[in-house]
MIDO-497786 format. One record per residue (C-alpha): residue in three letters; residue number from 1; x, y, z. Coordinates in Angstrom, 1 decimal. Layout:
N
REC,resn,resi,xx,yy,zz
REC,ALA,NUM,X,Y,Z
...
END
This chain:
293
REC,resn,resi,xx,yy,zz
REC,MET,1,36.1,34.3,-3.5
REC,SER,2,35.3,31.3,-1.3
REC,SER,3,36.9,28.0,-2.0
REC,VAL,4,35.1,24.8,-1.5
REC,THR,5,37.2,22.2,0.2
REC,LYS,6,36.7,18.6,-0.8
REC,LYS,7,36.2,16.2,2.0
REC,ARG,8,38.5,13.2,1.8
REC,LEU,9,36.9,9.9,2.4
REC,THR,10,38.2,8.0,5.4
REC,PHE,11,38.5,4.3,5.8
REC,GLY,12,35.3,4.3,7.8
REC,ASP,13,33.5,6.0,5.0
REC,TYR,14,34.6,3.3,2.5
REC,ILE,15,33.3,0.6,4.9
REC,ILE,16,29.9,2.4,5.3
REC,TYR,17,29.5,2.9,1.6
REC,SER,18,30.5,-0.6,0.8
REC,THR,19,28.1,-2.0,3.4
REC,ILE,20,25.2,0.1,1.9
REC,ALA,21,26.1,-1.0,-1.6
REC,LEU,22,26.1,-4.7,-0.5
REC,ILE,23,22.8,-4.4,1.3
REC,SER,24,21.3,-2.6,-1.8
REC,MET,25,22.5,-5.5,-4.0
REC,ILE,26,21.1,-8.1,-1.7
REC,CYS,27,17.7,-6.3,-1.9
REC,LEU,28,17.9,-5.8,-5.7
REC,VAL,29,19.1,-9.1,-6.9
REC,PRO,30,16.0,-11.1,-5.9
REC,PHE,31,13.8,-8.5,-7.7
REC,LEU,32,15.9,-8.7,-10.8
REC,TYR,33,15.8,-12.5,-10.8
REC,VAL,34,12.0,-12.4,-10.5
REC,VAL,35,11.8,-10.0,-13.5
REC,SER,36,14.3,-12.1,-15.5
REC,VAL,37,12.4,-15.3,-15.0
REC,SER,38,9.1,-13.7,-15.9
REC,LEU,39,10.6,-12.3,-19.2
REC,THR,40,12.3,-15.6,-20.2
REC,ASP,41,11.1,-17.4,-23.3
REC,PRO,42,9.6,-20.8,-22.4
REC,GLU,43,11.7,-22.4,-25.1
REC,VAL,44,15.0,-21.5,-23.4
REC,TYR,45,13.8,-21.6,-19.8
REC,VAL,46,15.7,-24.0,-17.6
REC,PRO,47,14.4,-24.7,-14.0
REC,PHE,48,16.5,-23.5,-11.1
REC,GLN,49,19.0,-21.8,-13.4
REC,PHE,50,20.1,-18.4,-12.0
REC,ASN,51,20.1,-15.7,-14.7
REC,LEU,52,19.7,-12.0,-14.0
REC,ILE,53,19.3,-11.3,-17.8
REC,PRO,54,17.0,-13.6,-19.8
REC,GLU,55,18.7,-15.5,-22.6
REC,LYS,56,15.7,-14.8,-24.8
REC,PHE,57,13.0,-12.3,-24.0
REC,SER,58,9.3,-13.1,-24.2
REC,LEU,59,6.0,-11.6,-22.9
REC,SER,60,4.1,-14.9,-23.3
REC,SER,61,3.6,-15.3,-19.5
REC,TYR,62,2.2,-11.8,-19.1
REC,ALA,63,-0.1,-12.3,-22.1
REC,TYR,64,-1.3,-15.6,-20.6
REC,LEU,65,-2.1,-14.0,-17.3
REC,LEU,66,-3.8,-11.0,-18.8
REC,SER,67,-6.0,-13.3,-20.9
REC,THR,68,-7.4,-15.3,-18.0
REC,ASN,69,-10.6,-14.5,-16.3
REC,SER,70,-9.4,-15.4,-12.8
REC,PHE,71,-6.4,-13.0,-12.9
REC,LEU,72,-8.4,-10.2,-14.4
REC,MET,73,-11.2,-10.7,-11.8
REC,ALA,74,-8.7,-10.6,-8.9
REC,LEU,75,-7.1,-7.5,-10.4
REC,LYS,76,-10.5,-5.8,-10.7
REC,ASN,77,-11.3,-6.8,-7.1
REC,THR,78,-8.0,-5.4,-5.8
REC,ILE,79,-8.4,-2.1,-7.7
REC,TYR,80,-11.9,-1.7,-6.3
REC,ILE,81,-10.8,-2.4,-2.7
REC,THR,82,-7.8,-0.1,-3.1
REC,VAL,83,-9.6,2.8,-4.6
REC,VAL,84,-12.7,2.7,-2.4
REC,GLY,85,-10.8,1.8,0.8
REC,THR,86,-8.2,4.5,0.3
REC,ILE,87,-10.8,7.2,-0.3
REC,LEU,88,-12.8,6.1,2.9
REC,ASN,89,-9.5,5.9,4.9
REC,LEU,90,-8.6,9.5,3.9
REC,VAL,91,-12.1,10.8,4.7
REC,VAL,92,-12.4,9.1,8.1
REC,THR,93,-8.8,9.8,9.2
REC,PHE,94,-8.7,13.5,8.3
REC,THR,95,-12.2,14.3,9.5
REC,MET,96,-11.7,12.5,12.8
REC,ALA,97,-8.3,14.1,13.3
REC,TYR,98,-9.8,17.5,12.6
REC,GLY,99,-12.5,16.8,15.1
REC,LEU,100,-9.9,15.9,17.7
REC,THR,101,-8.2,19.2,17.2
REC,ARG,102,-11.4,21.1,18.2
REC,LYS,103,-11.2,22.0,21.8
REC,THR,104,-14.9,22.6,21.9
REC,LEU,105,-15.7,19.0,21.0
REC,PRO,106,-17.5,17.3,23.9
REC,GLY,107,-15.5,14.3,25.2
REC,ARG,108,-12.5,15.1,23.0
REC,LYS,109,-10.0,13.8,25.6
REC,ILE,110,-11.9,10.6,26.2
REC,ILE,111,-12.0,9.9,22.5
REC,PHE,112,-8.3,10.6,22.1
REC,TYR,113,-7.4,8.4,25.0
REC,ALA,114,-9.6,5.6,23.4
REC,VAL,115,-7.6,6.0,20.2
REC,ILE,116,-4.3,5.7,22.1
REC,PHE,117,-5.7,2.6,24.0
REC,THR,118,-6.2,0.9,20.6
REC,LEU,119,-2.6,1.7,19.8
REC,VAL,120,-1.4,-0.2,22.8
REC,PHE,121,-3.9,-3.0,23.1
REC,ASN,122,-5.1,-5.0,20.1
REC,PRO,123,-8.2,-7.2,20.5
REC,GLY,124,-6.8,-9.9,18.2
REC,ILE,125,-8.1,-12.0,15.4
REC,VAL,126,-11.0,-13.8,17.0
REC,PRO,127,-13.0,-10.6,18.2
REC,ASN,128,-12.4,-9.0,14.8
REC,PHE,129,-13.7,-12.1,13.0
REC,LEU,130,-16.8,-12.3,15.3
REC,LEU,131,-17.5,-8.6,14.6
REC,VAL,132,-17.3,-9.1,10.9
REC,GLN,133,-19.4,-12.2,11.1
REC,ASN,134,-22.1,-10.5,13.2
REC,LEU,135,-22.2,-7.6,10.7
REC,GLY,136,-22.9,-10.0,7.9
REC,LEU,137,-19.7,-9.0,6.0
REC,ILE,138,-18.2,-12.5,5.6
REC,ASN,139,-17.4,-13.1,1.9
REC,SER,140,-17.8,-9.4,1.1
REC,HIS,141,-15.3,-6.9,-0.1
REC,TRP,142,-16.6,-4.6,2.6
REC,SER,143,-15.0,-6.9,5.2
REC,LEU,144,-11.6,-5.7,3.9
REC,ILE,145,-12.6,-2.0,3.8
REC,LEU,146,-14.7,-1.3,6.9
REC,VAL,147,-12.5,-3.1,9.4
REC,SER,148,-9.6,-0.8,8.5
REC,LEU,149,-11.2,2.6,8.0
REC,THR,150,-8.4,4.2,10.0
REC,ASN,151,-5.8,3.4,12.7
REC,ALA,152,-4.5,5.0,15.8
REC,TRP,153,-1.1,5.8,14.4
REC,SER,154,-2.5,7.6,11.4
REC,LEU,155,-4.9,9.6,13.5
REC,ILE,156,-2.2,10.7,15.9
REC,VAL,157,0.2,11.8,13.1
REC,VAL,158,-2.5,13.7,11.2
REC,LYS,159,-3.8,15.4,14.4
REC,SER,160,-0.3,16.5,15.2
REC,PHE,161,0.1,17.9,11.7
REC,MET,162,-3.1,19.8,12.0
REC,ASP,163,-2.1,21.1,15.5
REC,SER,164,1.1,22.5,13.9
REC,LEU,165,-0.8,24.7,11.3
REC,PRO,166,-0.8,28.4,12.1
REC,PRO,167,-3.9,29.3,14.1
REC,GLU,168,-3.9,32.8,12.5
REC,LEU,169,-5.2,31.2,9.3
REC,GLU,170,-8.2,29.8,11.1
REC,GLU,171,-8.9,33.0,12.9
REC,ALA,172,-8.8,34.9,9.6
REC,ALA,173,-11.2,32.4,8.0
REC,ARG,174,-13.7,32.8,10.9
REC,ILE,175,-13.5,36.5,10.6
REC,ASP,176,-14.6,36.0,7.0
REC,GLY,177,-17.6,34.0,8.2
REC,CYS,178,-16.4,30.4,7.9
REC,ASN,179,-17.7,27.8,10.3
REC,ASP,180,-15.8,24.6,11.3
REC,ILE,181,-16.8,22.9,8.0
REC,GLY,182,-15.7,25.9,6.0
REC,VAL,183,-12.4,26.0,7.9
REC,PHE,184,-11.8,22.3,7.2
REC,PHE,185,-12.4,22.5,3.5
REC,ARG,186,-11.0,25.9,2.7
REC,ILE,187,-8.0,26.0,5.1
REC,ILE,188,-7.1,22.6,6.5
REC,ILE,189,-7.5,20.5,3.4
REC,PRO,190,-5.4,22.8,1.1
REC,LEU,191,-2.6,23.0,3.6
REC,SER,192,-2.8,19.2,4.2
REC,MET,193,-2.0,18.1,0.6
REC,PRO,194,1.5,16.8,1.5
REC,ALA,195,0.0,14.8,4.3
REC,ILE,196,-2.9,13.6,2.1
REC,ALA,197,-0.5,12.5,-0.6
REC,THR,198,1.6,10.6,2.0
REC,PHE,199,-1.3,8.8,3.6
REC,THR,200,-2.8,8.1,0.2
REC,LEU,201,0.3,6.1,-0.5
REC,PHE,202,0.2,4.4,2.9
REC,PHE,203,-3.4,3.4,2.7
REC,ALA,204,-3.2,2.4,-1.0
REC,VAL,205,-0.2,0.1,-0.4
REC,ALA,206,-2.0,-1.5,2.6
REC,HIS,207,-5.1,-2.2,0.7
REC,TRP,208,-3.3,-3.4,-2.4
REC,ASN,209,-1.3,-5.9,-0.4
REC,THR,210,-4.3,-7.1,1.6
REC,TYR,211,-3.8,-10.9,2.1
REC,PHE,212,-4.4,-12.1,5.7
REC,ASN,213,-7.9,-10.5,6.0
REC,ALA,214,-8.8,-11.7,2.6
REC,LEU,215,-7.7,-15.2,3.6
REC,ILE,216,-10.0,-15.1,6.6
REC,TYR,217,-13.1,-13.3,5.3
REC,LEU,218,-13.3,-14.2,1.6
REC,THR,219,-14.5,-17.8,0.8
REC,ASP,220,-15.6,-17.3,-2.8
REC,SER,221,-12.7,-17.5,-5.3
REC,SER,222,-14.4,-15.0,-7.6
REC,LYS,223,-13.9,-12.3,-4.9
REC,TRP,224,-10.3,-13.1,-4.2
REC,THR,225,-7.8,-10.3,-4.2
REC,LEU,226,-4.6,-10.3,-6.3
REC,GLN,227,-2.5,-11.4,-3.3
REC,MET,228,-4.8,-14.3,-2.6
REC,LEU,229,-4.5,-15.5,-6.2
REC,ILE,230,-0.7,-15.1,-6.2
REC,LYS,231,-0.5,-17.1,-3.0
REC,THR,232,-2.5,-19.9,-4.7
REC,LEU,233,-0.2,-19.7,-7.8
REC,VAL,234,3.1,-19.7,-5.8
REC,ILE,235,2.3,-22.1,-3.0
REC,ASP,236,-0.9,-24.1,-3.5
REC,SER,237,-1.7,-25.4,-6.9
REC,GLY,238,0.8,-23.8,-9.4
REC,SER,239,-0.7,-22.3,-12.5
REC,ASP,240,-3.9,-24.3,-12.3
REC,ALA,241,-5.5,-21.5,-10.3
REC,VAL,242,-5.3,-19.3,-13.4
REC,GLY,243,-5.4,-22.1,-16.0
REC,GLN,244,-9.0,-23.0,-15.0
REC,ALA,245,-10.2,-19.8,-16.6
REC,GLY,246,-9.2,-21.1,-20.0
REC,ALA,247,-6.1,-20.9,-22.1
REC,THR,248,-4.9,-21.9,-25.6
REC,PRO,249,-2.8,-25.1,-25.8
REC,GLU,250,0.3,-23.1,-26.4
REC,GLN,251,-0.3,-21.0,-23.2
REC,ALA,252,-1.2,-24.1,-21.2
REC,THR,253,2.4,-25.5,-21.8
REC,LEU,254,4.1,-22.4,-20.3
REC,PRO,255,6.4,-23.2,-17.3
REC,GLN,256,4.7,-22.6,-14.0
REC,GLU,257,7.7,-20.7,-12.7
REC,THR,258,7.5,-18.0,-15.4
REC,ILE,259,3.8,-17.6,-14.7
REC,ARG,260,4.4,-17.3,-11.0
REC,MET,261,7.1,-14.7,-11.5
REC,ALA,262,5.0,-12.7,-14.0
REC,SER,263,2.1,-12.6,-11.5
REC,ILE,264,4.4,-11.2,-8.8
REC,VAL,265,5.7,-8.5,-11.2
REC,LEU,266,2.2,-7.5,-12.2
REC,SER,267,1.1,-7.3,-8.6
REC,MET,268,4.0,-4.9,-7.8
REC,LEU,269,3.9,-2.8,-11.0
REC,PRO,270,1.0,-0.4,-10.1
REC,ILE,271,2.6,0.6,-6.8
REC,LEU,272,6.0,1.0,-8.4
REC,VAL,273,4.4,3.3,-11.0
REC,VAL,274,2.5,5.4,-8.5
REC,TYR,275,5.2,5.8,-5.9
REC,PRO,276,7.5,8.1,-7.9
REC,PHE,277,4.7,10.7,-8.3
REC,LEU,278,4.1,10.8,-4.5
REC,GLN,279,7.7,10.4,-3.4
REC,LYS,280,8.3,14.2,-3.3
REC,TYR,281,5.5,14.5,-0.7
REC,PHE,282,6.6,11.5,1.3
REC,ALA,283,9.3,12.9,3.6
REC,LYS,284,7.6,16.3,3.9
REC,GLY,285,4.3,14.9,4.7
REC,VAL,286,5.6,12.6,7.5
REC,MET,287,7.8,15.2,9.1
REC,LEU,288,5.3,18.1,9.1
REC,GLY,289,3.3,16.5,11.9
REC,SER,290,6.3,15.6,14.0
REC,VAL,291,7.2,19.0,15.5
REC,LYS,292,4.8,21.7,16.5
REC,GLU,293,6.0,25.2,15.6
END
C-alpha cells in the first residue's frame, strides 16, 4: 500500500502564490469595474465612484446600444470580417503549409526562405497602404481581410506540425490510391483538428480586434468595425457616435460612461463565450508542432 506524502509549502512557495494572486487581482479588478459600471442603473450612477458591485442593477445601457443602428451595423461588419477572414486564413495557411511539406514542390526552399524573410523584415505601413490603394480596396472590408490572409509565424508552426505527422499514414493512403489532394483532405485535415481549432481562435481574435487597419483603410462610418466605433465612443465624441442613430428621450439621458463600458463588455463577450470551447485544444494544438517525433 503506497502512501502519498503531502508536500509542505515553503516560504518561497507562499511568496510565489501570493505574487500570482496579486497579479491576478490586478488583471481582474479593471474588468470587474468595467462590468460593474455597465450594469449600474443611471439613477444611482455617480461619476468617478469606484464600485466593483453595482448599487442597483440595470441593463438600460445594453438595451440602448443594441437598439441603435450604428452599433448593430458595426457589430454586423465585425462578424462578417471575422467569419470570412478566419475561414480564408485557415484555407490559405493550411494549404500553403501542406504545399511546403511536399518535397516534390518546385522552388519549395525558395518559397520557405521568402516566408522566413517576411518574419524578419516587415515592409511597414506605407508600402502596405500603397498596395491596398493600388488594388482599389480602400474603404472596403476586403482591405482588412486580404492583407492578412496568413503570416509567417502561423505558416512555420503549421508546417512543423504537419512534418511531425507519421509518414506511414500518408504511405498507406497513397497505396489506397490517394493523390496529394486526397491525402490532404483524408489524412492531414482530420489529424490537424487541434491545430485548426487553435488557429481558428488566433485568427478570429485578430480579426475581431481589428482596429489599426480599419482606422487606415476605412473612411465610411457605415463600414466601421466594432473596435472603431468603441474608439469613437471612448475617446472622440462620447455617446454621440451611437446616439446619432436614434434613441428615445429616456435613452438619450443615459450617462456616457455606462454606455462606454457596456460597449466594451459587448465587444469582449463573443470571444469570452467562444474561448472555453476551444481551450482544450489550445495547448495541444500549439505544442504538437513544436517537436518532431
